[in-house]
GUTIKOL-992853 format. One record per residue (C-alpha): residue number from 1; residue in three letters; x, y, z. Coordinates in steps of 0.001 Angstrom, whole numbers, plus 500000, padded with zeros to 6 digits. Example, Ala and Ser with C-alpha at 12.3 -4.5 7.8 and 13.67 -1.06 7.14 Angstrom:
 resi resn      u      v      w
    1  ALA 512300 495500 507800
    2  SER 513670 498940 507140
This chain:
 resi resn      u      v      w
    1  MET 070418 203639 751032
    2  ASN 072044 205690 753781
    3  GLU 070516 207829 756533
    4  PHE 070306 210907 754282
    5  ASP 068412 208954 751613
    6  ILE 065995 207652 754269
    7  LEU 065418 211172 755602
    8  LYS 064547 212531 752168
    9  LYS 062596 209550 750811
   10  TYR 060317 208938 753797
   11  PHE 060254 212205 755730
   12  GLY 060783 214759 752961
   13  TYR 063640 216675 754624
   14  ASP 066939 217626 753032
   15  SER 069022 217891 756186
   16  PHE 069089 216837 759824
   17  ARG 068453 219164 762724
   18  GLU 071038 219831 765401
   19  GLY 072167 216651 767153
   20  GLN 070075 214235 765078
   21  HIS 072870 212983 762829
   22  THR 075281 212592 765750
   23  LEU 072873 210229 767526
   24  ILE 071897 208386 764350
   25  SER 075545 207806 763405
   26  SER 076290 206462 766880
   27  ILE 073358 204031 766709
   28  LEU 074421 202802 763276
   29  LYS 077890 202113 764738
   30  GLY 076237 199911 767394
   31  GLN 076611 202417 770251
   32  ASP 074046 203107 772992
   33  VAL 072761 206692 773048
   34  LEU 070989 209074 775413
   35  GLY 069409 212088 773729
   36  ILE 068058 214990 775773
   37  MET 066304 217219 773274
   38  PRO 063494 219745 773693
   39  THR 059975 219093 772464
   40  GLY 059809 219703 768731
   41  ALA 063529 219018 768181
   42  GLY 062852 215773 766302
   43  LYS 063707 213022 768809
   44  SER 061656 210412 766939
   45  ILE 063738 210881 763767
   46  CYS 066799 209860 765817
   47  TYR 065527 206305 766243
   48  GLN 063148 205960 763280
   49  VAL 065825 206611 760640
   50  PRO 068340 204036 761973
   51  ALA 065486 201577 762594
   52  LEU 065014 201391 758804
   53  LEU 068723 200692 758268
   54  LEU 069290 198141 761032
   55  SER 068769 194517 760080
   56  GLY 066098 193633 762637
   57  ILE 063172 195203 764488
   58  THR 063258 198290 766699
   59  VAL 061089 198066 769816
   60  VAL 060044 201509 771066
   61  ILE 058877 201560 774685
   62  SER 056454 204343 775549
   63  PRO 053896 204815 778337
   64  LEU 051606 206869 776128
   65  ILE 048897 205176 774087
   66  SER 048037 208401 772257
   67  LEU 051679 208933 771260
   68  MET 051980 205379 769952
   69  LYS 048900 205861 767808
   70  ASP 050133 209197 766446
   71  GLN 053615 207902 765697
   72  VAL 052382 204752 763973
   73  GLN 049900 206745 761881
   74  SER 052647 209152 760832
   75  LEU 055019 206318 759926
   76  ASN 052385 204469 757915
   77  GLN 051522 207707 756086
   78  ALA 055213 208043 755206
   79  GLY 055298 204494 753802
   80  ILE 056968 202837 756797
   81  HIS 055370 199695 758236
   82  ALA 054890 200062 762008
   83  ALA 052530 198823 764712
   84  TYR 051762 199293 768398
   85  ILE 050937 196906 771234
   86  ASN 048921 198279 774154
   87  SER 045705 197880 776121
   88  SER 043617 199572 773408
   89  LEU 043909 196392 771270
   90  THR 042109 193081 771710
   91  ASP 044081 189913 772463
   92  GLY 043498 188790 768880
   93  GLN 044822 192044 767446
   94  ILE 047913 191841 769660
   95  SER 048626 188245 768574
   96  LYS 048226 189190 764926
   97  ALA 050534 192208 765244
   98  LEU 053238 190139 766946
   99  GLN 052978 187428 764292
  100  LEU 053419 189975 761508
  101  ALA 056303 191620 763350
  102  ALA 058091 188297 763833
  103  ALA 057588 187582 760121
  104  GLY 059353 190836 759215
  105  ARG 056280 192889 758315
  106  TYR 057152 195744 760715
  107  LYS 060478 197511 761191
  108  ILE 059238 199464 764218
  109  ILE 056894 198281 766936
  110  TYR 055696 200452 769840
  111  VAL 054910 198793 773153
  112  ALA 053833 199844 776653
  113  PRO 056344 198854 779385
  114  GLU 053764 196634 781123
  115  ARG 053633 194411 778005
  116  LEU 057303 193457 778209
  117  GLU 056801 190810 780899
  118  THR 053783 189102 779295
  119  TYR 054387 185551 778089
  120  GLU 053294 186333 774530
  121  PHE 055652 189280 774118
  122  GLN 058588 187421 775659
  123  LEU 057942 184547 773243
  124  PHE 057964 187064 770374
  125  ALA 061252 188560 771646
  126  GLU 062877 185106 771670
  127  ARG 061924 184436 768033
  128  ALA 062409 187876 766489
  129  GLU 065625 189687 765674
  130  ILE 065488 192842 767808
  131  SER 068252 195217 766757
  132  MET 067388 198132 769028
  133  VAL 065308 198910 772111
  134  THR 064333 202592 772304
  135  VAL 063113 204076 775582
  136  ASP 060920 207126 775016
  137  GLU 060117 209500 777915
  138  ALA 063235 208050 779550
  139  HIS 062962 210323 782610
  140  CYS 060184 207978 783794
  141  ILE 062840 205422 784801
  142  SER 064441 207763 787343
  143  GLN 063027 208027 790865
  144  TRP 064281 211640 790790
  145  GLY 062293 212375 787638
  146  GLN 059032 214321 787871
  147  ASP 057086 211387 786434
  148  PHE 058713 208237 787846
  149  ARG 056900 205067 786783
  150  PRO 057778 201729 788441
  151  SER 056645 199948 785253
  152  TYR 059733 201391 783535
  153  LEU 061975 199175 785683
  154  LYS 060601 196259 783658
  155  ILE 062637 197574 780720
  156  VAL 065895 196774 782506
  157  GLN 064753 193216 783256
  158  PHE 063572 192768 779660
  159  ILE 066908 193830 778150
  160  ARG 068890 191665 780579
  161  GLY 066761 188653 779666
  162  MET 067421 188854 775914
  163  ARG 069766 186312 774321
  164  THR 071614 189004 772389
  165  ARG 071789 192484 773896
  166  PRO 070393 195029 771394
  167  ILE 071475 198639 770970
  168  VAL 069720 200718 773644
  169  SER 068665 204281 772871
  170  ALA 066904 206573 775324
  171  PHE 065267 209977 774798
  172  THR 063608 212635 776927
  173  ALA 062795 216329 776681
  174  THR 063356 217341 780313
  175  ALA 066089 216026 782595
  176  THR 068178 217674 785271
  177  GLU 071786 216523 785711
  178  ALA 070753 214073 788451
  179  VAL 068008 212562 786266
  180  LYS 070370 212275 783273
  181  GLU 072891 210329 785351
  182  ASP 070126 208134 786768
  183  ILE 068813 207227 783297
  184  ALA 072250 206138 782071
  185  CYS 072940 204185 785251
  186  VAL 069583 202416 785723
  187  LEU 069277 201472 782044
  188  GLY 072863 200194 782102
  189  LEU 073842 202094 778968
  190  GLN 077232 200895 777740
  191  GLU 079680 203678 776796
  192  PRO 076787 205721 775393
  193  GLN 076846 208805 773217
  194  ILE 075145 211327 775507
  195  LEU 073863 214398 773739
  196  THR 072021 217415 775122
  197  THR 071056 219814 772357
  198  GLY 069712 222375 774806
  199  PHE 066313 223007 776346
  200  ASP 065543 226358 774751
  201  ARG 062579 226677 772401
  202  GLU 062958 230113 770916
  203  ASN 059522 230128 769285
  204  LEU 057717 230059 772644
  205  TYR 056693 233213 774501
  206  PHE 056558 232737 778286
  207  GLY 054337 234891 780470
  208  VAL 053188 235006 784099
  209  GLU 050029 237015 784757
  210  THR 048153 237708 788004
  211  PRO 044583 238667 786998
  212  ARG 041937 239227 789654
  213  LYS 039535 236954 787769
  214  LYS 041218 234141 785904
  215  ASP 038060 233054 784109
  216  ALA 037531 236584 782724
  217  TYR 041155 236665 781546
  218  ILE 040747 233323 779755
  219  LEU 037482 234354 778097
  220  GLY 039112 237557 776841
  221  TYR 042178 235716 775598
  222  ILE 040170 233070 773721
  223  LYS 038059 235813 772126
  224  GLU 041205 237500 770792
  225  HIS 042579 234161 769548
  226  SER 039338 232692 768227
  227  MET 040918 231270 765062
  228  GLU 043625 229381 766940
  229  SER 043972 226039 768695
  230  GLY 045052 225930 772332
  231  VAL 045054 224069 775645
  232  ILE 043920 225424 779024
  233  TYR 045244 223436 781985
  234  CYS 043501 223474 785361
  235  ALA 044616 221831 788610
  236  THR 041227 220301 789452
  237  ARG 038291 218712 787624
  238  LYS 035980 221325 789162
  239  ASN 037950 224154 787527
  240  VAL 038005 222297 784195
  241  ASP 034216 221974 784194
  242  MET 033722 225613 785243
  243  ILE 035994 227063 782502
  244  TYR 034578 224635 779924
  245  GLU 030969 225640 780651
  246  LYS 031752 229375 780508
  247  LEU 033511 229005 777154
  248  LEU 030627 226878 775871
  249  LEU 028163 229647 776754
  250  GLU 030312 232089 774740
  251  GLY 029932 229865 771673
  252  THR 033567 228679 771720
  253  PRO 034221 225338 769963
  254  VAL 035620 223799 773138
  255  THR 035949 220357 774689
  256  ARG 037316 219006 777990
  257  TYR 039360 216159 779432
  258  HIS 039771 214814 782981
  259  ALA 039671 211504 784844
  260  GLY 036081 212047 785965
  261  LEU 034777 211530 782425
  262  GLY 034100 208087 780965
  263  ASN 036658 206438 778671
  264  GLU 034530 206867 775573
  265  GLU 033828 210536 776281
  266  ARG 037512 211240 776924
  267  LYS 038479 209515 773680
  268  GLN 035828 211396 771698
  269  ASN 036852 214738 773210
  270  GLN 040527 214085 772499
  271  ASP 039729 213211 768876
  272  ASP 037593 216362 768513
  273  PHE 040602 218403 769592
  274  ILE 043166 216583 767451
  275  TYR 040995 216770 764325
  276  ASP 040300 220492 764942
  277  ARG 036571 219928 765253
  278  LYS 036899 221626 768651
  279  PRO 040262 223389 768667
  280  VAL 040142 224515 772332
  281  MET 040814 221930 775053
  282  VAL 040270 222526 778801
  283  ALA 041915 219756 780813
  284  THR 043749 218570 783891
  285  ASN 047355 217447 783477
  286  ALA 045982 213976 782698
  287  PHE 045716 215272 779125
  288  GLY 048481 215897 776658
  289  MET 051206 213335 777235
  290  GLY 052099 212104 773782
  291  ILE 049724 214405 771913
  292  ASP 051734 215505 768897
  293  LYS 049295 218131 767585
  294  SER 051591 220534 765781
  295  ASN 049396 223649 765485
  296  VAL 048693 224391 769168
  297  ARG 049223 228155 769328
  298  TYR 048853 228686 773067
  299  VAL 048912 226850 776389
  300  ILE 047352 228629 779381
  301  ASN 047930 227228 782866
  302  CYS 044999 228381 784967
  303  ASN 046814 227142 788084
  304  MET 050493 226881 788939
  305  PRO 051896 223362 788317
  306  GLN 053741 221601 791143
  307  SER 057161 221640 789453
  308  LEU 059067 223408 786722
  309  GLU 059538 220064 784952
  310  ASN 055777 219596 784756
  311  TYR 055238 223168 783622
  312  TYR 057845 223029 780854
  313  GLN 056377 219755 779641
  314  GLU 052826 221166 779566
  315  ALA 053893 224477 778014
  316  GLY 055959 222524 775487
  317  ARG 052792 221213 773841
  318  ALA 052529 224599 772152
  319  GLY 054298 225434 768918
  320  ARG 055540 221969 767978
  321  ASP 055621 223115 764349
  322  GLY 058318 225646 765236
  323  GLU 056007 228603 764718
  324  PRO 055545 231249 767467
  325  ALA 053242 230208 770304
  326  GLU 052360 231572 773742
  327  CYS 052701 229871 777134
  328  ILE 050936 231838 779864
  329  LEU 050714 230927 783538
  330  LEU 047969 232593 785603
  331  TYR 049255 232788 789161
  332  SER 047524 233472 792483
  333  PRO 048473 232602 796101
  334  GLN 045622 230084 796169
  335  ASP 047594 228015 793643
  336  VAL 050171 227234 796345
  337  VAL 047413 225980 798658
  338  ILE 046004 223754 795884
  339  ALA 049471 222430 794993
  340  ARG 050244 221492 798617
  341  PHE 046829 219860 798996
  342  LEU 047454 217735 795891
  343  MET 050933 216814 797165
  344  ASP 049537 215776 800564
  345  SER 046738 213779 798901
  346  ARG 049144 211802 796722
  347  GLU 049331 208100 797515
  348  ALA 052563 206851 799059
  349  LYS 054805 205077 796568
  350  PRO 054832 201301 797038
  351  ASP 057986 199575 798324
  352  TYR 059365 202841 799763
  353  ASP 060229 202938 803456
  354  GLU 059413 205903 805679
  355  GLY 062799 207549 805150
  356  GLU 062538 207299 801358
  357  GLN 058992 208661 801438
  358  GLU 060184 211661 803443
  359  LEU 063064 212204 800986
  360  LEU 060610 212260 798085
  361  ARG 058381 214686 800015
  362  GLU 061328 217038 800549
  363  ARG 062192 216791 796846
  364  ASP 058626 217692 795906
  365  GLU 058687 220645 798312
  366  LYS 061903 221961 796714
  367  ARG 060330 221689 793291
  368  LEU 057251 223541 794477
  369  GLN 059385 226366 795899
  370  THR 061243 226584 792579
  371  MET 057896 226909 790814
  372  ILE 056716 229629 793214
  373  SER 059944 231555 792605
  374  TYR 059353 231297 788848
  375  CYS 055955 232934 789302
  376  MET 057419 235682 791492
  377  THR 060675 236513 789698
  378  LYS 060977 239771 787788
  379  ASN 063970 238510 785816
  380  CYS 063848 236749 782433
  381  LEU 061504 233737 782623
  382  ARG 063275 231814 779858
  383  GLU 066650 232299 781550
  384  TYR 065123 231052 784837
  385  ILE 063856 227846 783182
  386  LEU 067058 227127 781283
  387  ARG 069272 227769 784303
  388  TYR 067186 225257 786280
  389  PHE 068029 222601 783697
  390  GLY 071717 223511 783842
  391  GLU 071836 225617 780684
  392  PHE 073197 229166 780833
  393  THR 072018 231786 778389
  394  ALA 071753 235542 777964
  395  PRO 070090 237311 780939
  396  GLU 067277 238658 778699
  397  CYS 065459 236794 775925
  398  GLY 063190 239596 774672
  399  ASN 060300 237122 774385
  400  CYS 058793 236768 777858
  401  SER 056491 238934 779956
  402  ASN 059319 240135 782192
  403  CYS 061658 241086 779342
  404  LEU 058833 242992 777615
  405  GLN 057745 244760 780811
  406  GLU 059421 247979 781996
  407  PHE 060352 247756 785678
  408  GLU 061706 250112 788288
  409  GLN 063697 249265 791425
  410  ILE 061810 249950 794666
  411  ASP 063595 250100 798034
  412  ILE 061717 247754 800382
  413  THR 064320 247707 803174
  414  GLU 061953 249026 805865
  415  ASP 059324 246405 805005
  416  ALA 062033 243732 805014
  417  LYS 063106 244779 808522
  418  LYS 059510 244413 809767
  419  ILE 059292 240916 808257
  420  ILE 062608 239856 809795
  421  SER 061545 241224 813204
  422  CYS 058242 239315 813020
  423  ILE 059908 235994 812115
  424  ARG 062424 236491 814938
  425  GLU 059727 237488 817459
  426  LEU 057714 234361 816630
  427  HIS 060854 232227 817095
  428  GLN 060937 231040 813448
  429  ARG 058103 228588 814155
  430  TYR 055652 229503 811376
  431  GLY 055318 229436 807609
  432  ILE 054574 232220 805136
  433  ASN 050793 232234 805675
  434  VAL 050977 232907 809414
  435  ILE 053777 235472 809081
  436  ALA 051989 237375 806283
  437  GLY 048692 237235 808169
  438  THR 050341 238537 811339
  439  LEU 052062 241455 809601
  440  SER 048989 242495 807594
  441  GLY 046815 242358 810713
  442  ALA 044485 239537 809700
  443  ASN 041986 238632 812437
  444  THR 041391 234927 811899
  445  ALA 040608 232167 814367
  446  LYS 043843 230425 813394
  447  LEU 046009 233453 814232
  448  ARG 044149 233997 817516
  449  GLU 044650 230334 818400
  450  TYR 048398 230663 817774
  451  GLY 048468 233759 819974
  452  VAL 050220 235915 817367
  453  THR 047601 238690 817446
  454  THR 049230 239992 820642
  455  ALA 052734 240098 819136
  456  ALA 054474 243468 818869
  457  SER 054816 242976 815098
  458  TYR 051095 242267 814627
  459  ALA 049561 244643 812012
  460  SER 052897 246452 811574
  461  MET 052300 246254 807781
  462  ALA 048524 246789 807933
  463  GLU 048673 249186 804966
  464  LYS 049526 246216 802719
  465  SER 047440 243232 801762
  466  GLU 048411 239750 802927
  467  ALA 049242 238936 799282
  468  GLY 051490 241988 799072
  469  VAL 053411 240933 802185
  470  LYS 053853 237449 800721
  471  GLN 055298 238967 797567
  472  ILE 057977 240751 799600
  473  ILE 058707 237582 801587
  474  ASN 059143 235634 798354
  475  GLN 061537 238303 797076
  476  MET 063548 237999 800313
  477  MET 063654 234228 799856
  478  MET 065011 234657 796320
  479  ASP 067601 237091 797723
  480  GLY 068719 234546 800321
  481  ILE 067589 236623 803328
  482  ILE 064951 234079 804338
  483  SER 065002 230304 803860
  484  HIS 062497 227605 804789
  485  THR 062488 224063 806088
  486  GLU 062153 221313 803480
  487  ASP 059221 219553 805149
  488  LYS 055546 220064 804354
  489  TYR 055294 222898 806901
  490  ALA 057963 225041 805147
  491  LEU 058723 227065 808289
  492  LEU 060492 230359 807595
  493  ARG 064081 230695 808788
  494  LEU 066385 233734 808886
  495  THR 069795 233511 807240
  496  ALA 072965 235402 808178
  497  LYS 072002 238120 805677
  498  ALA 068977 239029 807802
  499  GLY 071246 240432 810509
  500  SER 072972 242694 807978
  501  ILE 069583 244073 806924
  502  LEU 068557 244861 810504
  503  ASP 071935 246488 811181
  504  GLY 071492 248758 808175
  505  GLU 074503 247296 806363
  506  GLU 072485 246172 803312
  507  ALA 069388 247384 801486
  508  VAL 066660 245284 799875
  509  PHE 065163 246118 796497
  510  MET 062302 244732 794438
  511  LYS 061530 245138 790751
  512  LEU 058026 246432 790128
  513  PRO 056275 247529 786922
  514  LYS 056416 251274 786493
  515  ASP 053377 253302 787573
  516  ASN 052000 250452 789659
  517  GLY 051959 249935 793403
  518  LEU 052855 246683 795147
  519  SER 049346 245569 796074
  520  GLU 047942 246756 792724
  521  ARG 050508 244783 790757
  522  TYR 049858 241635 792742
  523  ALA 046143 241799 791982
  524  GLY 046550 243395 788558
  525  GLU 044273 242554 785687
  526  GLY 047080 241145 783560
  527  LYS 047427 241473 779819
  528  ALA 045072 239633 777511
  529  SER 047582 239462 774683
  530  VAL 051218 240048 773796
  531  GLN 053038 241236 770729
  532  ARG 053923 237924 769154
  533  LYS 056743 237101 766806
  534  ALA 056023 236716 763116
  535  ARG 054814 233315 761976
  536  ARG 055925 231593 758833
  537  SER 052517 232186 757229
  538  ASP 052991 235933 757793
  539  ILE 055360 236014 754805
  540  LEU 052402 235235 752501
  541  ASN 050660 238080 750711
  542  SER 046896 238135 750079
  543  LYS 047172 235682 747159
  544  GLY 049399 233415 749213
  545  LEU 047018 233396 752156
  546  GLU 044110 232571 749868
  547  LEU 046044 229645 748391
  548  PHE 047097 228554 751890
  549  ASP 043425 228353 752948
  550  ARG 042563 226315 749848
  551  LEU 045408 223891 750525
  552  ARG 044154 223513 754094
  553  GLU 040736 222589 752680
  554  VAL 042348 219914 750484
  555  ARG 044186 218597 753545
  556  LEU 040942 218493 755546
  557  ILE 039240 216466 752797
  558  TYR 042032 213883 752951
  559  ALA 041860 213852 756757
  560  LYS 038123 213121 756763
  561  GLU 038456 210450 754086
  562  GLN 041189 208573 755938
  563  GLY 040283 209308 759554
  564  THR 043696 210899 760041
  565  PRO 044530 214145 761891
  566  PRO 045257 216914 759349
  567  TYR 048739 217642 760727
  568  ILE 049820 214042 760060
  569  ILE 049113 214488 756347
  570  PHE 051032 217770 756006
  571  SER 051892 220416 758598
  572  ASP 050990 224090 758157
  573  LYS 054709 224697 757658
  574  THR 054683 222386 754614
  575  LEU 051595 224087 753168
  576  VAL 053252 227503 753519
  577  ASP 056313 226173 751695
  578  MET 054011 225012 748880
  579  CYS 052587 228541 748633
  580  VAL 056084 229988 748386
  581  LYS 057593 227467 745959
  582  LEU 054416 226905 743851
  583  PRO 055323 223401 742628
  584  PHE 053713 222480 739305
  585  ASP 055004 218901 738953
  586  ARG 056325 215932 740935
  587  GLU 059946 217014 740830
  588  GLU 059157 220472 742164
  589  MET 056751 219149 744812
  590  LEU 059501 216899 746227
  591  THR 061573 220011 746977
  592  VAL 058896 221172 749455
  593  SER 059932 220635 753076
  594  GLY 058009 217691 754550
  595  VAL 056981 216073 751243
  596  GLY 058538 212620 750917
  597  GLU 058073 210188 748037
  598  ASN 055359 208125 749707
  599  LYS 053339 211153 750778
  600  PHE 053584 212564 747274
  601  GLU 052235 209317 745809
  602  LYS 049322 209417 748281
  603  TYR 048429 213091 748274
  604  GLY 050549 215028 745814
  605  SER 048199 215033 742830
  606  ARG 045333 216867 744561
  607  PHE 047629 219527 746002
  608  LEU 049264 220029 742590
  609  GLU 045833 220310 740988
  610  GLU 044766 222964 743501
  611  ILE 047994 224940 743039
  612  LEU 047687 224847 739233
  613  ARG 043998 225770 739372
  614  SER 044561 228657 741804
  615  THR 047588 230081 739980
  616  GLY 046434 229392 736417
  617  GLY 049851 227808 735849
  618  VAL 051601 231170 736289
  619  LYS 054432 231501 738827
  620  GLU 053801 234783 740536
  621  LYS 055071 235991 743883
  622  TYR 052741 234741 746627
  623  TYR 054837 236144 749468
  624  PHE 056270 239473 750564
  625  GLY 059827 240454 749657
  626  ASP 062180 240037 746736
  627  GLN 061834 237065 744401
  628  GLU 064998 235113 743636
  629  GLU 065390 232255 741205
  630  THR 067209 229141 742284
  631  ALA 069081 226755 739998
  632  GLY 065974 224638 739637
  633  GLY 063772 227594 738726
  634  MET 062047 227565 742118
  635  GLN 061222 230714 744023
  636  ASN 063344 231315 747065
  637  PRO 061158 230913 750193
  638  ASP 063003 233658 752027
  639  ALA 061085 236915 752307
  640  GLY 061957 240450 753392
  641  GLU 063621 243617 752257
  642  SER 067213 242489 752760
  643  ALA 069288 239330 752874
  644  LYS 069531 239720 756641
  645  GLN 065732 239955 757016
  646  ARG 065165 237066 754600
  647  ARG 067348 234760 756670
  648  GLN 065536 235872 759811
  649  SER 062077 235222 758293
  650  SER 062915 231783 756918
  651  GLY 064816 230659 759984
  652  LYS 067666 229405 757737
  653  LYS 070534 230803 759742
  654  GLN 074179 230025 759122
  655  GLU 076168 227679 761328
  656  PHE 077914 229561 764108
  657  SER 081087 231476 763331
  658  LEU 082610 234850 764178
  659  THR 084501 237511 762302
  660  LEU 087869 238645 763605
  661  GLU 086294 241952 764670
  662  GLN 083566 240151 766646
  663  ALA 086100 237813 768275
  664  GLN 088129 240753 769535
  665  GLN 085181 241700 771775
  666  PHE 085305 238399 773737
  667  PRO 085393 239068 777533
  668  TYR 088301 236888 778693
  669  ALA 088309 235761 782330
  670  GLN 090587 233748 784586
  671  ARG 088415 230713 783963
  672  TYR 085000 229817 782544
  673  LEU 082739 226790 782324
  674  LEU 081988 225636 778781
  675  THR 078360 226802 779029
  676  GLU 079554 230275 780016
  677  ILE 081946 230403 777056
  678  ALA 079084 229412 774741
  679  VAL 076885 232213 776114
  680  HIS 079617 234833 775590
  681  LEU 080360 233545 772077
  682  SER 076672 233637 771131
  683  GLU 076356 237216 772385
  684  LEU 079059 238297 769898
  685  ARG 077301 236912 766808
  686  ASP 074770 238603 764535
  687  GLU 071657 236870 765908
  688  ASN 069648 237590 762742
  689  THR 071980 235610 760484
  690  MET 073851 233219 762747
  691  LYS 072789 230272 764896
  692  LYS 073744 230200 768564
  693  ILE 076544 227920 769708
  694  ALA 075841 225495 772566
  695  GLY 078319 224260 775143
  696  THR 077576 220683 774073
  697  GLN 078708 221466 770510
  698  ILE 082044 222793 771770
  699  GLN 082356 219772 774066
  700  ARG 081873 217356 771162
  701  TRP 084603 219155 769179
  702  LEU 087019 219027 772133
  703  GLU 086312 215297 772504
  704  GLU 086891 214729 768779
  705  ILE 090332 216403 768874
  706  GLY 091350 214461 771991
  707  PHE 091293 217180 774652
  708  GLN 088722 215630 776980
  709  GLU 086346 212677 777314
  710  GLU 083596 211244 779493
  711  LYS 084093 207930 781293
  712  ARG 081935 205841 783585
  713  ILE 083714 205593 786961
  714  ASP 082058 203746 789851
  715  GLY 078760 203769 787975
  716  LYS 078790 207518 787246
  717  TRP 079796 209458 784168
  718  GLN 082701 211799 784826
  719  LYS 084552 214275 782628
  720  ILE 088263 213584 782140
  721  ILE 090940 215969 780850
  722  LEU 093406 214265 778495
  723  GLU 097073 215241 778163
  724  LYS 096479 217527 775163
  725  GLY 093710 219257 777106
  726  MET 095951 219939 780085
  727  GLU 098502 221555 777775
  728  ALA 095741 223689 776233
  729  GLY 094555 225127 779563
  730  LEU 091765 222785 780699
  731  VAL 091663 222364 784497
  732  MET 089478 220406 786903
  733  GLY 087501 222341 789505
  734  THR 084729 221809 792034
  735  ARG 081107 222867 791572
  736  THR 078076 222594 793855
  737  SER 074764 221242 792547
  738  LYS 071322 222644 793417
  739  LEU 071017 219818 795930
  740  GLY 074192 220984 797684
  741  ASN 076359 218116 796393
  742  GLU 079902 218859 795261
  743  TYR 081175 217415 791997
  744  GLU 084096 217944 789645
  745  ASP 083799 219732 786329
  746  ILE 086142 221110 783687
  747  PHE 087075 224792 783642
  748  TYR 088819 226601 780796
  749  ASP 091508 229230 781460
  750  SER 092256 232219 779208
  751  LYS 094595 230135 777039
  752  ALA 091860 227566 776414
  753  GLN 089320 230341 775816
  754  LYS 091503 231800 773041
  755  MET 091939 228362 771451
  756  ILE 088155 227839 771359
  757  LEU 087574 231358 770076
  758  ASP 090153 230922 767268
  759  HIS 088398 227747 766142
  760  PHE 085230 229683 765289
  761  ILE 086826 232666 763508
  762  ARG 086059 232580 759773
């Protein structure tokens, strides 16, 4: 068997997703890999498929007990023998699992990093043939990652202590450039295949709302989405309990999760959510890591997270099945106060000296400011997130609250001058709270103590609320007119641009929703719902939806019988494909996406029986659009009034290419980065029929044809231009990172741009 046979037999898929086969091929060649792939992109397939083809055992290291359980259940359902070793098992169960693994019973074994240094596991590692060590959530090994865990350093010691070094593969969903380099360096990856497939998840809608009453917003939202499963994150246990109790009074099937509950209650509540007994979960960020529930349709953050990494990870728990889902952040100025309080309350990291502790504090402050700017920006939210992770995309996504909102430019130059004058008058010694309070004319004991109530600028913006003044200050910070210190006080500082504003040389503008004043917008009610994209089940007509519900009932029966979450048996996506293809026998059922041979043997007969009973053995059209016959007599799952619409509905877009006419519209420049070229190329395509092209895809092609390569130099990975690349117009240049560090990167002149463009013309 090869990797394609494994994919079809055990997982029920006909083809790999972007990047999967590249990583799998590298592993099978004995090469280390680092895969940075968004949630839902299929990272687990990248190590599970080669694990079945390698001669020995694959050890998967994960910090998440819930993820281990989910993954092992899914593998066992697919007919793959796997086990996990963590604190949820007794000593006897652990010994038994290790004995069976050493005897060749399991091909994949999941283990918590703390277990690696135990005597029993080290004895197992000496006896067993371990072909690969896979590090999941690999960002945890980097001190610059948002979730650094000292226990992950045990992985390095474990690998170094093995008699024969195994293949090392590492995966994560979120990693900045600094974190990516740290992972490769700390893990000691040897000439690895490093692949970033991109961070974008097109099925997710991103929204920032500023309702006066967050609890009322949430109650209204849940009422409108009563048939859907979702997660509501709160910053504190108190807020979790408050939202939970209000939803309970409304009759919502809701549960909760935070560290203040007992272990048994937390486990029961988590199971109630996973098994859809209570499809709404209210929780702190202690919940969700490793939860692979595929049908979460929304994630609402009741409070602003402390970093964009944390937010993207929490929001990413929505829409894992690839269907449209909504990620909504409810923002208020109080969120900043809560975030700083939680940062200040955090325990100091062990073994860090005072200087290192201060460096980490400054890093956390930068992340917090990035998060505040996300909440305040009026530009595309998706573009803001992707740019933070080093990925450049179109300036508007059409699927976030800012892109769907109509704005107008308001001249706020006079207000900006008042703010600059106040900061200057107070000698740049205060943060945003004091400055905003001074300008709005607040009469608090704190301001009187500081003596700012006698300043000339006091109450000079009394017609605006303190929140409204803060909004303008944040806009000025995003425009580079005001900066702040990187310590916990975040004192406001004026930049050189401030002088130009005061001298009347530059104007300051702010985007505001039309027909809405500044203070009204800041305290606006927000929108309880958005116009969502079509879901895969939307292609089903009334008969199809009726069959879909019956198939869900069959799935629920199996789930109750086996104590297995419904989505592990078959996803909603697979059930929809059954409704479209209407399989009547084994051969036809195996063409359904997500139905492998083992799952068919376990569950196929009941689903076939239900389909035959519901249809009366007659193949009618159970979806909207034209019906087409395939070579095997199966109905085409694409739906719509045209070929273009059918491809859009099914998501089966063609690999990227351009026509000659499209290519002629390319905006040549003196030089571009590869990511910028990819953005311009993608803008030229027909987005309804053609996949986007990523800079990493072009990079892999240029490496394959010998134009450039990546080498480890002095412990860091650096891009190198080869002789053929120099001839083609590739040149080295200097860039500056978000941290202010300069580094070299490859730029592509107009000659190189034409060469790349010509490659994609079909």
